[in-house]
GUMARVO-237192 format. One record per atom (N, C-alpha, C): residue number from 1; residue in one letter; x, y, z; atom name. Coordinates in steps of 0.2 Angstrom, whole numbers, plus 5000, padded with zeros to 4 digits. Layout:
// GUMARVO-237192
[pt NUM,'a',[X,Y,Z],'CA']
...
//
This chain:
// GUMARVO-237192
[pt 1,'m',[5198,5559,4830],'N']
[pt 1,'m',[5199,5553,4825],'CA']
[pt 1,'m',[5192,5547,4825],'C']
[pt 2,'g',[5191,5545,4831],'N']
[pt 2,'g',[5188,5540,4834],'CA']
[pt 2,'g',[5179,5543,4833],'C']
[pt 3,'s',[5178,5548,4836],'N']
[pt 3,'s',[5170,5551,4834],'CA']
[pt 3,'s',[5170,5553,4826],'C']
[pt 4,'e',[5175,5553,4823],'N']
[pt 4,'e',[5174,5556,4818],'CA']
[pt 4,'e',[5172,5550,4813],'C']
[pt 5,'l',[5174,5545,4813],'N']
[pt 5,'l',[5175,5535,4812],'CA']
[pt 5,'l',[5165,5533,4812],'C']
[pt 6,'l',[5165,5536,4822],'N']
[pt 6,'l',[5159,5533,4823],'CA']
[pt 6,'l',[5153,5538,4818],'C']
[pt 7,'k',[5154,5544,4817],'N']
[pt 7,'k',[5149,5549,4813],'CA']
[pt 7,'k',[5150,5543,4806],'C']
[pt 8,'i',[5154,5541,4804],'N']
[pt 8,'i',[5154,5539,4797],'CA']
[pt 8,'i',[5151,5531,4797],'C']
[pt 9,'a',[5151,5528,4802],'N']
[pt 9,'a',[5150,5523,4804],'CA']
[pt 9,'a',[5141,5522,4805],'C']
[pt 10,'e',[5140,5527,4809],'N']
[pt 10,'e',[5131,5530,4810],'CA']
[pt 10,'e',[5130,5532,4802],'C']
[pt 11,'g',[5132,5535,4798],'N']
[pt 11,'g',[5129,5536,4791],'CA']
[pt 11,'g',[5130,5531,4786],'C']
[pt 12,'f',[5133,5525,4789],'N']
[pt 12,'f',[5133,5519,4783],'CA']
[pt 12,'f',[5127,5514,4784],'C']
[pt 13,'s',[5127,5515,4791],'N']
[pt 13,'s',[5120,5512,4795],'CA']
[pt 13,'s',[5114,5515,4793],'C']
[pt 14,'i',[5113,5521,4792],'N']
[pt 14,'i',[5107,5524,4790],'CA']
[pt 14,'i',[5107,5523,4781],'C']
[pt 15,'v',[5112,5523,4778],'N']
[pt 15,'v',[5110,5520,4771],'CA']
[pt 15,'v',[5108,5515,4772],'C']
[pt 16,'a',[5112,5510,4775],'N']
[pt 16,'a',[5110,5501,4775],'CA']
[pt 16,'a',[5104,5500,4776],'C']
[pt 17,'e',[5100,5505,4780],'N']
[pt 17,'e',[5092,5503,4784],'CA']
[pt 17,'e',[5088,5506,4777],'C']
[pt 18,'g',[5090,5512,4773],'N']
[pt 18,'g',[5085,5515,4769],'CA']
[pt 18,'g',[5087,5509,4763],'C']
[pt 19,'l',[5092,5508,4762],'N']
[pt 19,'l',[5093,5502,4754],'CA']
[pt 19,'l',[5088,5495,4757],'C']
[pt 20,'r',[5090,5493,4765],'N']
[pt 20,'r',[5086,5487,4765],'CA']
[pt 20,'r',[5077,5489,4765],'C']
[pt 21,'g',[5076,5495,4766],'N']
[pt 21,'g',[5068,5497,4764],'CA']
[pt 21,'g',[5066,5496,4756],'C']
[pt 22,'l',[5071,5500,4752],'N']
[pt 22,'l',[5070,5499,4745],'CA']
[pt 22,'l',[5068,5493,4743],'C']
[pt 23,'a',[5073,5488,4746],'N']
[pt 23,'a',[5073,5482,4742],'CA']
[pt 23,'a',[5068,5478,4745],'C']
[pt 24,'k',[5067,5481,4750],'N']
[pt 24,'k',[5060,5477,4753],'CA']
[pt 24,'k',[5053,5478,4749],'C']
[pt 25,'a',[5054,5486,4748],'N']
[pt 25,'a',[5048,5487,4744],'CA']
[pt 25,'a',[5047,5484,4737],'C']
[pt 26,'e',[5054,5485,4733],'N']
[pt 26,'e',[5054,5481,4727],'CA']
[pt 26,'e',[5052,5475,4727],'C']
[pt 27,'g',[5054,5471,4733],'N']
[pt 27,'g',[5053,5464,4732],'CA']
[pt 27,'g',[5044,5463,4733],'C']
[pt 28,'d',[5042,5468,4738],'N']
[pt 28,'d',[5034,5469,4739],'CA']
[pt 28,'d',[5032,5468,4732],'C']
[pt 29,'s',[5033,5473,4727],'N']
[pt 29,'s',[5029,5474,4721],'CA']
[pt 29,'s',[5030,5472,4715],'C']
[pt 30,'k',[5034,5466,4717],'N']
[pt 30,'k',[5035,5460,4711],'CA']
[pt 30,'k',[5028,5458,4708],'C']
[pt 31,'t',[5029,5455,4704],'N']
[pt 31,'t',[5022,5451,4700],'CA']
[pt 31,'t',[5021,5447,4705],'C']
[pt 32,'a',[5015,5445,4705],'N']
[pt 32,'a',[5012,5440,4708],'CA']
[pt 32,'a',[5009,5433,4706],'C']
[pt 33,'e',[5010,5427,4703],'N']
[pt 33,'e',[5007,5423,4700],'CA']
[pt 33,'e',[5001,5418,4703],'C']
[pt 34,'k',[4995,5419,4699],'N']
[pt 34,'k',[4990,5418,4701],'CA']
[pt 34,'k',[4988,5411,4698],'C']
[pt 35,'d',[4985,5406,4701],'N']
[pt 35,'d',[4981,5400,4700],'CA']
[pt 35,'d',[4981,5400,4691],'C']
[pt 36,'t',[4979,5404,4689],'N']
[pt 36,'t',[4977,5403,4681],'CA']
[pt 36,'t',[4981,5406,4677],'C']
[pt 37,'g',[4989,5406,4680],'N']
[pt 37,'g',[4993,5406,4677],'CA']
[pt 37,'g',[4996,5414,4674],'C']
[pt 38,'r',[4992,5418,4674],'N']
[pt 38,'r',[4992,5425,4672],'CA']
[pt 38,'r',[4996,5428,4678],'C']
[pt 39,'t',[4998,5436,4678],'N']
[pt 39,'t',[5002,5439,4683],'CA']
[pt 39,'t',[4998,5445,4684],'C']
[pt 40,'q',[4999,5446,4690],'N']
[pt 40,'q',[4994,5455,4693],'CA']
[pt 40,'q',[5000,5458,4696],'C']
[pt 41,'k',[4999,5464,4696],'N']
[pt 41,'k',[5004,5468,4700],'CA']
[pt 41,'k',[4999,5468,4706],'C']
[pt 42,'v',[5005,5468,4711],'N']
[pt 42,'v',[5004,5469,4719],'CA']
[pt 42,'v',[5006,5473,4723],'C']
[pt 43,'q',[5001,5478,4723],'N']
[pt 43,'q',[5004,5486,4727],'CA']
[pt 43,'q',[5005,5483,4736],'C']
[pt 44,'p',[5011,5486,4735],'N']
[pt 44,'p',[5014,5485,4743],'CA']
[pt 44,'p',[5011,5488,4748],'C']
[pt 45,'e',[5006,5485,4753],'N']
[pt 45,'e',[5002,5489,4756],'CA']
[pt 45,'e',[5007,5493,4763],'C']
[pt 46,'a',[5014,5491,4764],'N']
[pt 46,'a',[5019,5494,4767],'CA']
[pt 46,'a',[5020,5500,4763],'C']
[pt 47,'q',[5020,5501,4759],'N']
[pt 47,'q',[5023,5508,4755],'CA']
[pt 47,'q',[5017,5512,4756],'C']
[pt 48,'q',[5011,5510,4754],'N']
[pt 48,'q',[5004,5515,4756],'CA']
[pt 48,'q',[5002,5517,4764],'C']
[pt 49,'e',[5005,5514,4769],'N']
[pt 49,'e',[5003,5516,4775],'CA']
[pt 49,'e',[5009,5519,4777],'C']
[pt 50,'q',[5016,5516,4776],'N']
[pt 50,'q',[5020,5521,4781],'CA']
[pt 50,'q',[5024,5527,4778],'C']
[pt 51,'p',[5024,5531,4782],'N']
[pt 51,'p',[5024,5538,4781],'CA']
[pt 51,'p',[5032,5541,4777],'C']
[pt 52,'a',[5035,5545,4774],'N']
[pt 52,'a',[5042,5544,4771],'CA']
[pt 52,'a',[5045,5548,4777],'C']
[pt 53,'t',[5050,5546,4778],'N']
[pt 53,'t',[5055,5548,4785],'CA']
[pt 53,'t',[5060,5550,4781],'C']
[pt 54,'l',[5062,5555,4786],'N']
[pt 54,'l',[5071,5559,4785],'CA']
[pt 54,'l',[5076,5554,4784],'C']
[pt 55,'e',[5076,5547,4787],'N']
[pt 55,'e',[5081,5542,4787],'CA']
[pt 55,'e',[5080,5537,4782],'C']
[pt 56,'g',[5073,5539,4778],'N']
[pt 56,'g',[5072,5534,4770],'CA']
[pt 56,'g',[5075,5538,4767],'C']
[pt 57,'v',[5072,5544,4765],'N']
[pt 57,'v',[5074,5551,4762],'CA']
[pt 57,'v',[5083,5551,4760],'C']
[pt 58,'r',[5085,5550,4768],'N']
[pt 58,'r',[5092,5551,4766],'CA']
[pt 58,'r',[5096,5547,4763],'C']
[pt 59,'a',[5094,5541,4764],'N']
[pt 59,'a',[5097,5535,4761],'CA']
[pt 59,'a',[5098,5535,4754],'C']
[pt 60,'l',[5089,5535,4753],'N']
[pt 60,'l',[5090,5538,4744],'CA']
[pt 60,'l',[5092,5544,4741],'C']
[pt 61,'m',[5095,5548,4745],'N']
[pt 61,'m',[5097,5554,4742],'CA']
[pt 61,'m',[5105,5551,4741],'C']
[pt 62,'a',[5107,5548,4748],'N']
[pt 62,'a',[5114,5544,4747],'CA']
[pt 62,'a',[5116,5541,4741],'C']
[pt 63,'q',[5110,5537,4741],'N']
[pt 63,'q',[5111,5531,4733],'CA']
[pt 63,'q',[5113,5535,4728],'C']
[pt 64,'k',[5108,5538,4728],'N']
[pt 64,'k',[5109,5542,4721],'CA']
[pt 64,'k',[5115,5547,4720],'C']
[pt 65,'t',[5119,5549,4727],'N']
[pt 65,'t',[5124,5554,4726],'CA']
[pt 65,'t',[5132,5548,4725],'C']
[pt 66,'q',[5130,5542,4727],'N']
[pt 66,'q',[5134,5538,4726],'CA']
[pt 66,'q',[5135,5535,4718],'C']
[pt 67,'e',[5129,5536,4714],'N']
[pt 67,'e',[5126,5533,4709],'CA']
[pt 67,'e',[5129,5541,4703],'C']
[pt 68,'g',[5134,5545,4707],'N']
[pt 68,'g',[5136,5551,4704],'CA']
[pt 68,'g',[5132,5554,4702],'C']
[pt 69,'k',[5127,5556,4704],'N']
[pt 69,'k',[5119,5560,4703],'CA']
[pt 69,'k',[5121,5565,4708],'C']
[pt 70,'s',[5125,5566,4710],'N']
[pt 70,'s',[5125,5574,4717],'CA']
[pt 70,'s',[5123,5581,4715],'C']
[pt 71,'k',[5125,5582,4708],'N']
[pt 71,'k',[5121,5589,4705],'CA']
[pt 71,'k',[5114,5588,4704],'C']
[pt 72,'e',[5113,5583,4702],'N']
[pt 72,'e',[5106,5581,4701],'CA']
[pt 72,'e',[5101,5581,4709],'C']
[pt 73,'v',[5106,5579,4714],'N']
[pt 73,'v',[5101,5579,4720],'CA']
[pt 73,'v',[5101,5587,4723],'C']
[pt 74,'k',[5105,5589,4720],'N']
[pt 74,'k',[5106,5595,4722],'CA']
[pt 74,'k',[5101,5599,4721],'C']
[pt 75,'e',[5101,5600,4714],'N']
[pt 75,'e',[5093,5603,4710],'CA']
[pt 75,'e',[5088,5601,4714],'C']
[pt 76,'l',[5088,5593,4715],'N']
[pt 76,'l',[5080,5593,4716],'CA']
[pt 76,'l',[5079,5594,4725],'C']
[pt 77,'l',[5085,5596,4727],'N']
[pt 77,'l',[5083,5599,4735],'CA']
[pt 77,'l',[5082,5606,4734],'C']
[pt 78,'q',[5084,5611,4728],'N']
[pt 78,'q',[5084,5617,4728],'CA']
[pt 78,'q',[5076,5618,4725],'C']
[pt 79,'k',[5073,5611,4721],'N']
[pt 79,'k',[5067,5612,4717],'CA']
[pt 79,'k',[5062,5612,4723],'C']
[pt 80,'f',[5064,5609,4730],'N']
[pt 80,'f',[5060,5608,4736],'CA']
[pt 80,'f',[5062,5614,4741],'C']
[pt 81,'g',[5066,5620,4739],'N']
[pt 81,'g',[5067,5626,4742],'CA']
[pt 81,'g',[5074,5623,4747],'C']
[pt 82,'a',[5075,5621,4748],'N']
[pt 82,'a',[5081,5620,4752],'CA']
[pt 82,'a',[5087,5619,4750],'C']
[pt 83,'a',[5092,5622,4752],'N']
[pt 83,'a',[5098,5619,4753],'CA']
[pt 83,'a',[5102,5613,4755],'C']
[pt 84,'k',[5099,5610,4759],'N']
[pt 84,'k',[5100,5602,4762],'CA']
[pt 84,'k',[5094,5600,4764],'C']
[pt 85,'l',[5093,5594,4763],'N']
[pt 85,'l',[5088,5589,4767],'CA']
[pt 85,'l',[5086,5590,4772],'C']
[pt 86,'s',[5088,5592,4777],'N']
[pt 86,'s',[5084,5594,4783],'CA']
[pt 86,'s',[5081,5600,4783],'C']
[pt 87,'a',[5082,5605,4777],'N']
[pt 87,'a',[5077,5610,4778],'CA']
[pt 87,'a',[5070,5609,4773],'C']
[pt 88,'v',[5070,5603,4769],'N']
[pt 88,'v',[5065,5600,4766],'CA']
[pt 88,'v',[5059,5600,4770],'C']
[pt 89,'n',[5054,5603,4770],'N']
[pt 89,'n',[5049,5601,4773],'CA']
[pt 89,'n',[5046,5592,4773],'C']
[pt 90,'p',[5044,5591,4780],'N']
[pt 90,'p',[5043,5583,4779],'CA']
[pt 90,'p',[5037,5581,4776],'C']
[pt 91,'e',[5031,5586,4774],'N']
[pt 91,'e',[5026,5587,4771],'CA']
[pt 91,'e',[5029,5584,4761],'C']
[pt 92,'d',[5033,5587,4761],'N']
[pt 92,'d',[5038,5585,4756],'CA']
[pt 92,'d',[5041,5581,4753],'C']
[pt 93,'y',[5042,5574,4758],'N']
[pt 93,'y',[5045,5569,4756],'CA']
[pt 93,'y',[5042,5565,4752],'C']
[pt 94,'p',[5036,5563,4752],'N']
[pt 94,'p',[5034,5558,4748],'CA']
[pt 94,'p',[5035,5561,4742],'C']
[pt 95,'a',[5035,5568,4739],'N']
[pt 95,'a',[5036,5571,4732],'CA']
[pt 95,'a',[5042,5570,4731],'C']
[pt 96,'l',[5048,5571,4735],'N']
[pt 96,'l',[5054,5572,4734],'CA']
[pt 96,'l',[5056,5563,4731],'C']
[pt 97,'i',[5054,5559,4737],'N']
[pt 97,'i',[5056,5554,4735],'CA']
[pt 97,'i',[5053,5550,4730],'C']
[pt 98,'q',[5048,5552,4725],'N']
[pt 98,'q',[5046,5550,4720],'CA']
[pt 98,'q',[5049,5553,4713],'C']
[pt 99,'e',[5052,5560,4714],'N']
[pt 99,'e',[5055,5561,4710],'CA']
[pt 99,'e',[5062,5561,4708],'C']
[pt 100,'a',[5066,5559,4714],'N']
[pt 100,'a',[5073,5557,4716],'CA']
[pt 100,'a',[5072,5548,4713],'C']
[pt 101,'q',[5069,5546,4714],'N']
[pt 101,'q',[5070,5539,4712],'CA']
[pt 101,'q',[5070,5537,4704],'C']
[pt 102,'v',[5067,5544,4701],'N']
[pt 102,'v',[5068,5545,4692],'CA']
[pt 102,'v',[5074,5546,4690],'C']
[pt 103,'l',[5080,5549,4695],'N']
[pt 103,'l',[5087,5553,4694],'CA']
[pt 103,'l',[5089,5546,4690],'C']
//
């Protein structure tokens, strides 16, 4: 029982880390006020420089599953030729993230 609880806790930790990353990315991409009073869209540099990781993709997929979209998540994984996330090619992570975000 103890090892199962540790696995669950580790899963929550991974999800929390992914959600923190998503929240930070969302905050970075908010509009910024210029001195003229106009707004301009700011591109987050962190998103452009950091490669997509398995942990980040896993957190996003967990979030979508918790939102009740497990069927769509499974279909998306199949679209990338995998039955489970660990079978997805790491080169496909950015495209997978893009498609998962619009679910």
